[in-house]
Structures are given as C-alpha cells and as structure tokens.
Chimera marker file (.cmm) of the C-alpha trace (Angstrom):
<marker_set name="trace">
<marker id="1" x="-14.690" y="-8.584" z="-1.440" r="1" g="1" b="0" radius="0.5"/>
<marker id="2" x="-11.409" y="-6.935" z="0.187" r="1" g="1" b="0" radius="0.5"/>
<marker id="3" x="-8.535" y="-9.261" z="1.201" r="1" g="1" b="0" radius="0.5"/>
<marker id="4" x="-6.547" y="-8.214" z="4.661" r="1" g="1" b="0" radius="0.5"/>
<marker id="5" x="-3.777" y="-10.024" z="6.503" r="1" g="1" b="0" radius="0.5"/>
<marker id="6" x="-5.036" y="-9.485" z="9.896" r="1" g="1" b="0" radius="0.5"/>
<marker id="7" x="-3.238" y="-11.331" z="12.977" r="1" g="1" b="0" radius="0.5"/>
<marker id="8" x="-1.401" y="-13.563" z="10.786" r="1" g="1" b="0" radius="0.5"/>
<marker id="9" x="-4.511" y="-14.815" z="8.780" r="1" g="1" b="0" radius="0.5"/>
<marker id="10" x="-5.846" y="-13.390" z="5.215" r="1" g="1" b="0" radius="0.5"/>
<marker id="11" x="-9.043" y="-12.543" z="5.555" r="1" g="1" b="0" radius="0.5"/>
<marker id="12" x="-11.798" y="-11.468" z="3.493" r="1" g="1" b="0" radius="0.5"/>
<marker id="13" x="-14.407" y="-8.503" z="4.404" r="1" g="1" b="0" radius="0.5"/>
<marker id="14" x="-16.997" y="-7.348" z="2.474" r="1" g="1" b="0" radius="0.5"/>
<marker id="15" x="-16.588" y="-3.613" z="2.589" r="1" g="1" b="0" radius="0.5"/>
<marker id="16" x="-16.132" y="-0.567" z="0.734" r="1" g="1" b="0" radius="0.5"/>
<marker id="17" x="-12.417" y="0.675" z="-0.286" r="1" g="1" b="0" radius="0.5"/>
<marker id="18" x="-13.084" y="3.862" z="1.479" r="1" g="1" b="0" radius="0.5"/>
<marker id="19" x="-14.543" y="2.407" z="4.781" r="1" g="1" b="0" radius="0.5"/>
<marker id="20" x="-12.183" y="3.236" z="7.931" r="1" g="1" b="0" radius="0.5"/>
<marker id="21" x="-10.548" y="0.278" z="9.088" r="1" g="1" b="0" radius="0.5"/>
<marker id="22" x="-11.737" y="0.425" z="12.532" r="1" g="1" b="0" radius="0.5"/>
<marker id="23" x="-14.956" y="-0.796" z="11.125" r="1" g="1" b="0" radius="0.5"/>
<marker id="24" x="-13.725" y="-3.194" z="8.996" r="1" g="1" b="0" radius="0.5"/>
<marker id="25" x="-12.533" y="-5.005" z="12.227" r="1" g="1" b="0" radius="0.5"/>
<marker id="26" x="-14.925" y="-4.291" z="14.451" r="1" g="1" b="0" radius="0.5"/>
<marker id="27" x="-18.137" y="-4.798" z="12.194" r="1" g="1" b="0" radius="0.5"/>
<marker id="28" x="-16.885" y="-7.121" z="9.446" r="1" g="1" b="0" radius="0.5"/>
<marker id="29" x="-14.455" y="-9.223" z="11.356" r="1" g="1" b="0" radius="0.5"/>
<marker id="30" x="-15.892" y="-9.413" z="14.936" r="1" g="1" b="0" radius="0.5"/>
<marker id="31" x="-12.607" y="-7.949" z="16.505" r="1" g="1" b="0" radius="0.5"/>
<marker id="32" x="-14.106" y="-6.031" z="19.013" r="1" g="1" b="0" radius="0.5"/>
<marker id="33" x="-10.903" y="-4.975" z="21.319" r="1" g="1" b="0" radius="0.5"/>
<marker id="34" x="-10.404" y="-1.884" z="18.965" r="1" g="1" b="0" radius="0.5"/>
<marker id="35" x="-12.338" y="0.193" z="20.429" r="1" g="1" b="0" radius="0.5"/>
<marker id="36" x="-13.838" y="3.147" z="18.508" r="1" g="1" b="0" radius="0.5"/>
<marker id="37" x="-13.030" y="6.714" z="20.876" r="1" g="1" b="0" radius="0.5"/>
<marker id="38" x="-13.315" y="9.709" z="19.044" r="1" g="1" b="0" radius="0.5"/>
<marker id="39" x="-13.008" y="9.113" z="15.326" r="1" g="1" b="0" radius="0.5"/>
<marker id="40" x="-10.408" y="11.862" z="13.856" r="1" g="1" b="0" radius="0.5"/>
<marker id="41" x="-7.495" y="9.396" z="15.581" r="1" g="1" b="0" radius="0.5"/>
<marker id="42" x="-7.084" y="11.711" z="18.606" r="1" g="1" b="0" radius="0.5"/>
<marker id="43" x="-7.679" y="9.722" z="21.636" r="1" g="1" b="0" radius="0.5"/>
<marker id="44" x="-5.952" y="6.454" z="20.931" r="1" g="1" b="0" radius="0.5"/>
<marker id="45" x="-8.335" y="3.859" z="21.350" r="1" g="1" b="0" radius="0.5"/>
<marker id="46" x="-8.626" y="2.288" z="18.232" r="1" g="1" b="0" radius="0.5"/>
<marker id="47" x="-4.799" y="1.694" z="17.492" r="1" g="1" b="0" radius="0.5"/>
<marker id="48" x="-3.548" y="-1.291" z="15.863" r="1" g="1" b="0" radius="0.5"/>
<marker id="49" x="-0.332" y="-2.180" z="14.565" r="1" g="1" b="0" radius="0.5"/>
<marker id="50" x="-0.002" y="-1.463" z="10.597" r="1" g="1" b="0" radius="0.5"/>
<marker id="51" x="3.372" y="-2.857" z="9.558" r="1" g="1" b="0" radius="0.5"/>
<marker id="52" x="4.844" y="-3.069" z="13.165" r="1" g="1" b="0" radius="0.5"/>
<marker id="53" x="4.070" y="0.608" z="13.481" r="1" g="1" b="0" radius="0.5"/>
<marker id="54" x="1.050" y="1.904" z="15.725" r="1" g="1" b="0" radius="0.5"/>
<marker id="55" x="-1.934" y="3.567" z="13.330" r="1" g="1" b="0" radius="0.5"/>
<marker id="56" x="-5.011" y="4.774" z="14.637" r="1" g="1" b="0" radius="0.5"/>
<marker id="57" x="-7.448" y="2.737" z="12.953" r="1" g="1" b="0" radius="0.5"/>
<marker id="58" x="-10.126" y="5.174" z="12.534" r="1" g="1" b="0" radius="0.5"/>
<marker id="59" x="-8.072" y="7.325" z="10.292" r="1" g="1" b="0" radius="0.5"/>
<marker id="60" x="-6.910" y="4.430" z="7.842" r="1" g="1" b="0" radius="0.5"/>
<marker id="61" x="-9.072" y="3.290" z="5.070" r="1" g="1" b="0" radius="0.5"/>
<marker id="62" x="-9.406" y="-0.691" z="3.979" r="1" g="1" b="0" radius="0.5"/>
<marker id="63" x="-7.790" y="0.329" z="0.871" r="1" g="1" b="0" radius="0.5"/>
<marker id="64" x="-5.023" y="1.709" z="2.480" r="1" g="1" b="0" radius="0.5"/>
<marker id="65" x="-4.779" y="-1.416" z="4.629" r="1" g="1" b="0" radius="0.5"/>
<marker id="66" x="-4.710" y="-3.936" z="1.598" r="1" g="1" b="0" radius="0.5"/>
<marker id="67" x="-1.336" y="-5.714" z="1.382" r="1" g="1" b="0" radius="0.5"/>
<marker id="68" x="0.076" y="-4.693" z="4.612" r="1" g="1" b="0" radius="0.5"/>
<marker id="69" x="0.654" y="-6.632" z="8.366" r="1" g="1" b="0" radius="0.5"/>
<marker id="70" x="-2.481" y="-5.967" z="10.369" r="1" g="1" b="0" radius="0.5"/>
<marker id="71" x="-2.408" y="-6.398" z="14.127" r="1" g="1" b="0" radius="0.5"/>
<marker id="72" x="-4.626" y="-6.042" z="16.918" r="1" g="1" b="0" radius="0.5"/>
<marker id="73" x="-4.840" y="-6.317" z="20.702" r="1" g="1" b="0" radius="0.5"/>
<marker id="74" x="-6.504" y="-10.164" z="19.644" r="1" g="1" b="0" radius="0.5"/>
<marker id="75" x="-3.348" y="-11.011" z="18.271" r="1" g="1" b="0" radius="0.5"/>
<marker id="76" x="-0.700" y="-9.703" z="20.700" r="1" g="1" b="0" radius="0.5"/>
<marker id="77" x="-0.626" y="-12.687" z="22.904" r="1" g="1" b="0" radius="0.5"/>
<marker id="78" x="1.222" y="-15.318" z="21.027" r="1" g="1" b="0" radius="0.5"/>
<marker id="79" x="0.726" y="-19.180" z="21.559" r="1" g="1" b="0" radius="0.5"/>
<marker id="80" x="-1.309" y="-18.269" z="24.535" r="1" g="1" b="0" radius="0.5"/>
<marker id="81" x="1.194" y="-16.507" z="26.359" r="1" g="1" b="0" radius="0.5"/>
<marker id="82" x="0.396" y="-12.625" z="27.219" r="1" g="1" b="0" radius="0.5"/>
<marker id="83" x="2.655" y="-10.319" z="25.713" r="1" g="1" b="0" radius="0.5"/>
<marker id="84" x="4.685" y="-8.575" z="28.392" r="1" g="1" b="0" radius="0.5"/>
<marker id="85" x="2.903" y="-5.050" z="28.114" r="1" g="1" b="0" radius="0.5"/>
<marker id="86" x="-0.488" y="-7.254" z="28.844" r="1" g="1" b="0" radius="0.5"/>
<marker id="87" x="0.997" y="-8.685" z="31.547" r="1" g="1" b="0" radius="0.5"/>
<marker id="88" x="2.149" y="-5.588" z="32.880" r="1" g="1" b="0" radius="0.5"/>
<marker id="89" x="-1.084" y="-4.291" z="32.444" r="1" g="1" b="0" radius="0.5"/>
<marker id="90" x="-2.469" y="-6.848" z="34.662" r="1" g="1" b="0" radius="0.5"/>
<marker id="91" x="0.232" y="-6.756" z="37.383" r="1" g="1" b="0" radius="0.5"/>
<marker id="92" x="0.143" y="-2.726" z="38.208" r="1" g="1" b="0" radius="0.5"/>
<marker id="93" x="-3.902" y="-2.778" z="37.638" r="1" g="1" b="0" radius="0.5"/>
<marker id="94" x="-3.629" y="-0.059" z="35.103" r="1" g="1" b="0" radius="0.5"/>
<marker id="95" x="-7.382" y="-0.552" z="33.383" r="1" g="1" b="0" radius="0.5"/>
<marker id="96" x="-10.003" y="1.318" z="35.347" r="1" g="1" b="0" radius="0.5"/>
<marker id="97" x="-13.036" y="1.317" z="33.135" r="1" g="1" b="0" radius="0.5"/>
<marker id="98" x="-10.697" y="-0.653" z="30.557" r="1" g="1" b="0" radius="0.5"/>
<marker id="99" x="-12.079" y="1.084" z="27.551" r="1" g="1" b="0" radius="0.5"/>
<marker id="100" x="-8.804" y="3.028" z="26.289" r="1" g="1" b="0" radius="0.5"/>
<marker id="101" x="-6.484" y="0.363" z="27.571" r="1" g="1" b="0" radius="0.5"/>
<marker id="102" x="-6.515" y="-2.009" z="24.081" r="1" g="1" b="0" radius="0.5"/>
<marker id="103" x="-4.870" y="0.968" z="22.064" r="1" g="1" b="0" radius="0.5"/>
<marker id="104" x="-2.960" y="1.930" z="24.888" r="1" g="1" b="0" radius="0.5"/>
<marker id="105" x="-1.437" y="-1.591" z="24.858" r="1" g="1" b="0" radius="0.5"/>
<marker id="106" x="-1.091" y="-1.472" z="21.194" r="1" g="1" b="0" radius="0.5"/>
<marker id="107" x="0.698" y="1.972" z="21.735" r="1" g="1" b="0" radius="0.5"/>
<marker id="108" x="3.306" y="0.454" z="24.116" r="1" g="1" b="0" radius="0.5"/>
<marker id="109" x="4.173" y="-2.688" z="22.474" r="1" g="1" b="0" radius="0.5"/>
<marker id="110" x="5.254" y="-0.692" z="19.559" r="1" g="1" b="0" radius="0.5"/>
<marker id="111" x="7.047" y="2.024" z="21.727" r="1" g="1" b="0" radius="0.5"/>
<marker id="112" x="9.056" y="-0.942" z="23.557" r="1" g="1" b="0" radius="0.5"/>
<marker id="113" x="9.992" y="-2.816" z="19.764" r="1" g="1" b="0" radius="0.5"/>
<marker id="114" x="11.379" y="0.571" z="18.921" r="1" g="1" b="0" radius="0.5"/>
<marker id="115" x="12.812" y="1.665" z="22.284" r="1" g="1" b="0" radius="0.5"/>
<marker id="116" x="13.370" y="-1.075" z="24.576" r="1" g="1" b="0" radius="0.5"/>
<marker id="117" x="13.836" y="0.751" z="27.675" r="1" g="1" b="0" radius="0.5"/>
<marker id="118" x="12.608" y="4.516" z="27.417" r="1" g="1" b="0" radius="0.5"/>
<marker id="119" x="12.801" y="6.964" z="29.392" r="1" g="1" b="0" radius="0.5"/>
<marker id="120" x="9.998" y="9.496" z="30.867" r="1" g="1" b="0" radius="0.5"/>
<marker id="121" x="10.549" y="11.553" z="28.262" r="1" g="1" b="0" radius="0.5"/>
<marker id="122" x="10.027" y="9.094" z="25.136" r="1" g="1" b="0" radius="0.5"/>
<marker id="123" x="7.191" y="7.641" z="26.917" r="1" g="1" b="0" radius="0.5"/>
<marker id="124" x="5.594" y="10.902" z="27.255" r="1" g="1" b="0" radius="0.5"/>
<marker id="125" x="6.494" y="11.605" z="23.654" r="1" g="1" b="0" radius="0.5"/>
<marker id="126" x="5.088" y="8.174" z="22.023" r="1" g="1" b="0" radius="0.5"/>
<marker id="127" x="2.286" y="7.288" z="23.874" r="1" g="1" b="0" radius="0.5"/>
<marker id="128" x="-0.382" y="10.184" z="23.172" r="1" g="1" b="0" radius="0.5"/>
<marker id="129" x="-3.357" y="7.939" z="23.853" r="1" g="1" b="0" radius="0.5"/>
<marker id="130" x="-5.916" y="9.732" z="26.202" r="1" g="1" b="0" radius="0.5"/>
<marker id="131" x="-7.473" y="7.829" z="28.979" r="1" g="1" b="0" radius="0.5"/>
<marker id="132" x="-10.140" y="9.622" z="30.653" r="1" g="1" b="0" radius="0.5"/>
<marker id="133" x="-9.967" y="7.796" z="34.214" r="1" g="1" b="0" radius="0.5"/>
<marker id="134" x="-6.415" y="9.007" z="34.656" r="1" g="1" b="0" radius="0.5"/>
<marker id="135" x="-4.356" y="5.800" z="35.028" r="1" g="1" b="0" radius="0.5"/>
<marker id="136" x="-1.463" y="7.883" z="33.536" r="1" g="1" b="0" radius="0.5"/>
<marker id="137" x="1.056" y="6.978" z="36.429" r="1" g="1" b="0" radius="0.5"/>
<marker id="138" x="-0.032" y="3.007" z="36.326" r="1" g="1" b="0" radius="0.5"/>
<marker id="139" x="0.405" y="3.318" z="33.057" r="1" g="1" b="0" radius="0.5"/>
<marker id="140" x="4.237" y="4.748" z="33.575" r="1" g="1" b="0" radius="0.5"/>
<marker id="141" x="4.871" y="2.074" z="36.065" r="1" g="1" b="0" radius="0.5"/>
<marker id="142" x="3.852" y="-0.842" z="34.072" r="1" g="1" b="0" radius="0.5"/>
<marker id="143" x="5.878" y="0.383" z="30.899" r="1" g="1" b="0" radius="0.5"/>
<marker id="144" x="8.674" y="0.759" z="33.103" r="1" g="1" b="0" radius="0.5"/>
<marker id="145" x="8.175" y="-2.930" z="34.269" r="1" g="1" b="0" radius="0.5"/>
<marker id="146" x="7.598" y="-4.692" z="30.689" r="1" g="1" b="0" radius="0.5"/>
<marker id="147" x="10.850" y="-2.842" z="29.579" r="1" g="1" b="0" radius="0.5"/>
<marker id="148" x="12.564" y="-5.150" z="32.002" r="1" g="1" b="0" radius="0.5"/>
<marker id="149" x="10.644" y="-8.166" z="31.303" r="1" g="1" b="0" radius="0.5"/>
<link id1="1" id2="2" r="1" g="1" b="0" radius="0.2"/>
<link id1="2" id2="3" r="1" g="1" b="0" radius="0.2"/>
<link id1="3" id2="4" r="1" g="1" b="0" radius="0.2"/>
<link id1="4" id2="5" r="1" g="1" b="0" radius="0.2"/>
<link id1="5" id2="6" r="1" g="1" b="0" radius="0.2"/>
<link id1="6" id2="7" r="1" g="1" b="0" radius="0.2"/>
<link id1="7" id2="8" r="1" g="1" b="0" radius="0.2"/>
<link id1="8" id2="9" r="1" g="1" b="0" radius="0.2"/>
<link id1="9" id2="10" r="1" g="1" b="0" radius="0.2"/>
<link id1="10" id2="11" r="1" g="1" b="0" radius="0.2"/>
<link id1="11" id2="12" r="1" g="1" b="0" radius="0.2"/>
<link id1="12" id2="13" r="1" g="1" b="0" radius="0.2"/>
<link id1="13" id2="14" r="1" g="1" b="0" radius="0.2"/>
<link id1="14" id2="15" r="1" g="1" b="0" radius="0.2"/>
<link id1="15" id2="16" r="1" g="1" b="0" radius="0.2"/>
<link id1="16" id2="17" r="1" g="1" b="0" radius="0.2"/>
<link id1="17" id2="18" r="1" g="1" b="0" radius="0.2"/>
<link id1="18" id2="19" r="1" g="1" b="0" radius="0.2"/>
<link id1="19" id2="20" r="1" g="1" b="0" radius="0.2"/>
<link id1="20" id2="21" r="1" g="1" b="0" radius="0.2"/>
<link id1="21" id2="22" r="1" g="1" b="0" radius="0.2"/>
<link id1="22" id2="23" r="1" g="1" b="0" radius="0.2"/>
<link id1="23" id2="24" r="1" g="1" b="0" radius="0.2"/>
<link id1="24" id2="25" r="1" g="1" b="0" radius="0.2"/>
<link id1="25" id2="26" r="1" g="1" b="0" radius="0.2"/>
<link id1="26" id2="27" r="1" g="1" b="0" radius="0.2"/>
<link id1="27" id2="28" r="1" g="1" b="0" radius="0.2"/>
<link id1="28" id2="29" r="1" g="1" b="0" radius="0.2"/>
<link id1="29" id2="30" r="1" g="1" b="0" radius="0.2"/>
<link id1="30" id2="31" r="1" g="1" b="0" radius="0.2"/>
<link id1="31" id2="32" r="1" g="1" b="0" radius="0.2"/>
<link id1="32" id2="33" r="1" g="1" b="0" radius="0.2"/>
<link id1="33" id2="34" r="1" g="1" b="0" radius="0.2"/>
<link id1="34" id2="35" r="1" g="1" b="0" radius="0.2"/>
<link id1="35" id2="36" r="1" g="1" b="0" radius="0.2"/>
<link id1="36" id2="37" r="1" g="1" b="0" radius="0.2"/>
<link id1="37" id2="38" r="1" g="1" b="0" radius="0.2"/>
<link id1="38" id2="39" r="1" g="1" b="0" radius="0.2"/>
<link id1="39" id2="40" r="1" g="1" b="0" radius="0.2"/>
<link id1="40" id2="41" r="1" g="1" b="0" radius="0.2"/>
<link id1="41" id2="42" r="1" g="1" b="0" radius="0.2"/>
<link id1="42" id2="43" r="1" g="1" b="0" radius="0.2"/>
<link id1="43" id2="44" r="1" g="1" b="0" radius="0.2"/>
<link id1="44" id2="45" r="1" g="1" b="0" radius="0.2"/>
<link id1="45" id2="46" r="1" g="1" b="0" radius="0.2"/>
<link id1="46" id2="47" r="1" g="1" b="0" radius="0.2"/>
<link id1="47" id2="48" r="1" g="1" b="0" radius="0.2"/>
<link id1="48" id2="49" r="1" g="1" b="0" radius="0.2"/>
<link id1="49" id2="50" r="1" g="1" b="0" radius="0.2"/>
<link id1="50" id2="51" r="1" g="1" b="0" radius="0.2"/>
<link id1="51" id2="52" r="1" g="1" b="0" radius="0.2"/>
<link id1="52" id2="53" r="1" g="1" b="0" radius="0.2"/>
<link id1="53" id2="54" r="1" g="1" b="0" radius="0.2"/>
<link id1="54" id2="55" r="1" g="1" b="0" radius="0.2"/>
<link id1="55" id2="56" r="1" g="1" b="0" radius="0.2"/>
<link id1="56" id2="57" r="1" g="1" b="0" radius="0.2"/>
<link id1="57" id2="58" r="1" g="1" b="0" radius="0.2"/>
<link id1="58" id2="59" r="1" g="1" b="0" radius="0.2"/>
<link id1="59" id2="60" r="1" g="1" b="0" radius="0.2"/>
<link id1="60" id2="61" r="1" g="1" b="0" radius="0.2"/>
<link id1="61" id2="62" r="1" g="1" b="0" radius="0.2"/>
<link id1="62" id2="63" r="1" g="1" b="0" radius="0.2"/>
<link id1="63" id2="64" r="1" g="1" b="0" radius="0.2"/>
<link id1="64" id2="65" r="1" g="1" b="0" radius="0.2"/>
<link id1="65" id2="66" r="1" g="1" b="0" radius="0.2"/>
<link id1="66" id2="67" r="1" g="1" b="0" radius="0.2"/>
<link id1="67" id2="68" r="1" g="1" b="0" radius="0.2"/>
<link id1="68" id2="69" r="1" g="1" b="0" radius="0.2"/>
<link id1="69" id2="70" r="1" g="1" b="0" radius="0.2"/>
<link id1="70" id2="71" r="1" g="1" b="0" radius="0.2"/>
<link id1="71" id2="72" r="1" g="1" b="0" radius="0.2"/>
<link id1="72" id2="73" r="1" g="1" b="0" radius="0.2"/>
<link id1="73" id2="74" r="1" g="1" b="0" radius="0.2"/>
<link id1="74" id2="75" r="1" g="1" b="0" radius="0.2"/>
<link id1="75" id2="76" r="1" g="1" b="0" radius="0.2"/>
<link id1="76" id2="77" r="1" g="1" b="0" radius="0.2"/>
<link id1="77" id2="78" r="1" g="1" b="0" radius="0.2"/>
<link id1="78" id2="79" r="1" g="1" b="0" radius="0.2"/>
<link id1="79" id2="80" r="1" g="1" b="0" radius="0.2"/>
<link id1="80" id2="81" r="1" g="1" b="0" radius="0.2"/>
<link id1="81" id2="82" r="1" g="1" b="0" radius="0.2"/>
<link id1="82" id2="83" r="1" g="1" b="0" radius="0.2"/>
<link id1="83" id2="84" r="1" g="1" b="0" radius="0.2"/>
<link id1="84" id2="85" r="1" g="1" b="0" radius="0.2"/>
<link id1="85" id2="86" r="1" g="1" b="0" radius="0.2"/>
<link id1="86" id2="87" r="1" g="1" b="0" radius="0.2"/>
<link id1="87" id2="88" r="1" g="1" b="0" radius="0.2"/>
<link id1="88" id2="89" r="1" g="1" b="0" radius="0.2"/>
<link id1="89" id2="90" r="1" g="1" b="0" radius="0.2"/>
<link id1="90" id2="91" r="1" g="1" b="0" radius="0.2"/>
<link id1="91" id2="92" r="1" g="1" b="0" radius="0.2"/>
<link id1="92" id2="93" r="1" g="1" b="0" radius="0.2"/>
<link id1="93" id2="94" r="1" g="1" b="0" radius="0.2"/>
<link id1="94" id2="95" r="1" g="1" b="0" radius="0.2"/>
<link id1="95" id2="96" r="1" g="1" b="0" radius="0.2"/>
<link id1="96" id2="97" r="1" g="1" b="0" radius="0.2"/>
<link id1="97" id2="98" r="1" g="1" b="0" radius="0.2"/>
<link id1="98" id2="99" r="1" g="1" b="0" radius="0.2"/>
<link id1="99" id2="100" r="1" g="1" b="0" radius="0.2"/>
<link id1="100" id2="101" r="1" g="1" b="0" radius="0.2"/>
<link id1="101" id2="102" r="1" g="1" b="0" radius="0.2"/>
<link id1="102" id2="103" r="1" g="1" b="0" radius="0.2"/>
<link id1="103" id2="104" r="1" g="1" b="0" radius="0.2"/>
<link id1="104" id2="105" r="1" g="1" b="0" radius="0.2"/>
<link id1="105" id2="106" r="1" g="1" b="0" radius="0.2"/>
<link id1="106" id2="107" r="1" g="1" b="0" radius="0.2"/>
<link id1="107" id2="108" r="1" g="1" b="0" radius="0.2"/>
<link id1="108" id2="109" r="1" g="1" b="0" radius="0.2"/>
<link id1="109" id2="110" r="1" g="1" b="0" radius="0.2"/>
<link id1="110" id2="111" r="1" g="1" b="0" radius="0.2"/>
<link id1="111" id2="112" r="1" g="1" b="0" radius="0.2"/>
<link id1="112" id2="113" r="1" g="1" b="0" radius="0.2"/>
<link id1="113" id2="114" r="1" g="1" b="0" radius="0.2"/>
<link id1="114" id2="115" r="1" g="1" b="0" radius="0.2"/>
<link id1="115" id2="116" r="1" g="1" b="0" radius="0.2"/>
<link id1="116" id2="117" r="1" g="1" b="0" radius="0.2"/>
<link id1="117" id2="118" r="1" g="1" b="0" radius="0.2"/>
<link id1="118" id2="119" r="1" g="1" b="0" radius="0.2"/>
<link id1="119" id2="120" r="1" g="1" b="0" radius="0.2"/>
<link id1="120" id2="121" r="1" g="1" b="0" radius="0.2"/>
<link id1="121" id2="122" r="1" g="1" b="0" radius="0.2"/>
<link id1="122" id2="123" r="1" g="1" b="0" radius="0.2"/>
<link id1="123" id2="124" r="1" g="1" b="0" radius="0.2"/>
<link id1="124" id2="125" r="1" g="1" b="0" radius="0.2"/>
<link id1="125" id2="126" r="1" g="1" b="0" radius="0.2"/>
<link id1="126" id2="127" r="1" g="1" b="0" radius="0.2"/>
<link id1="127" id2="128" r="1" g="1" b="0" radius="0.2"/>
<link id1="128" id2="129" r="1" g="1" b="0" radius="0.2"/>
<link id1="129" id2="130" r="1" g="1" b="0" radius="0.2"/>
<link id1="130" id2="131" r="1" g="1" b="0" radius="0.2"/>
<link id1="131" id2="132" r="1" g="1" b="0" radius="0.2"/>
<link id1="132" id2="133" r="1" g="1" b="0" radius="0.2"/>
<link id1="133" id2="134" r="1" g="1" b="0" radius="0.2"/>
<link id1="134" id2="135" r="1" g="1" b="0" radius="0.2"/>
<link id1="135" id2="136" r="1" g="1" b="0" radius="0.2"/>
<link id1="136" id2="137" r="1" g="1" b="0" radius="0.2"/>
<link id1="137" id2="138" r="1" g="1" b="0" radius="0.2"/>
<link id1="138" id2="139" r="1" g="1" b="0" radius="0.2"/>
<link id1="139" id2="140" r="1" g="1" b="0" radius="0.2"/>
<link id1="140" id2="141" r="1" g="1" b="0" radius="0.2"/>
<link id1="141" id2="142" r="1" g="1" b="0" radius="0.2"/>
<link id1="142" id2="143" r="1" g="1" b="0" radius="0.2"/>
<link id1="143" id2="144" r="1" g="1" b="0" radius="0.2"/>
<link id1="144" id2="145" r="1" g="1" b="0" radius="0.2"/>
<link id1="145" id2="146" r="1" g="1" b="0" radius="0.2"/>
<link id1="146" id2="147" r="1" g="1" b="0" radius="0.2"/>
<link id1="147" id2="148" r="1" g="1" b="0" radius="0.2"/>
<link id1="148" id2="149" r="1" g="1" b="0" radius="0.2"/>
</marker_set>
C-alpha cells in the first residue's frame, strides 16, 4: 500500500510505485475530475497541485508524490465555497465541452497564488494548457476577473 496525502486527507492506495499519479487518482481513489488528455504532459488536462505547484499528473509517478501535498480539482473549493477561479469560470461561461477545464482551473489557481494580478503576457507564459474548443478569450477574461475577486 502506498500512502498519499490528497485534498487534506491521508489515503492508502494499492498501486505500484511507478504508476502515473493520474491513474492512481482516477482509478484507485475515484477522483475523476483530473482528466487524461495526452499522457505525455503536454495538454494540461491532468494538472493538479503538488506542494502548491501546478503539475501534470500523467508525468509524475506515485512514488514521486509520496510525502507531498496533492490537491485535485475536487479539493479546490473550501468549506462548500467555490475557489474564486471556479466562480469566475461560471461567471464568464468559460467551458464548452469542459474536458480540459479542471486542469486549466488548477493551473490558473496556482498562477494567481504566485502572481495575484497577472498581465496578459504572464498569463500566456504560465497557462500552457490546451483547450480544443478555443475558449482562450473567455479564460483570459475569467483570470482577470478572478484576480480582482
């Protein structure tokens, strides 16, 4: 058994140490908000926070995540209140298909923690997640709104 610290809870998972964290989260822990997109760390659909840093969970093994604080989209809201980025996503109708959105929200939440009021240039540099629906203008608007919330 592998012990992981996910969304503020210590959880045991029966997985091999070389299992990608993405699959442990989805298949073993039932946290399906984190999505599989490309499997090679390029698209960002699987973004979670590890020790506060946005991380592509398909590129991290379970062994590398042991002893670290993992936060998924399911753990972003606190005390029943949506995170300001989640609320901005709703307010600005960002998602179309929604598939990439949990990873994008996690990346944006990390950006705003490091850079509370990012410029468009800082957003472009930090948010490398891919949205096949092309909602990038709504994403930018929502980021700016969340930075002011």
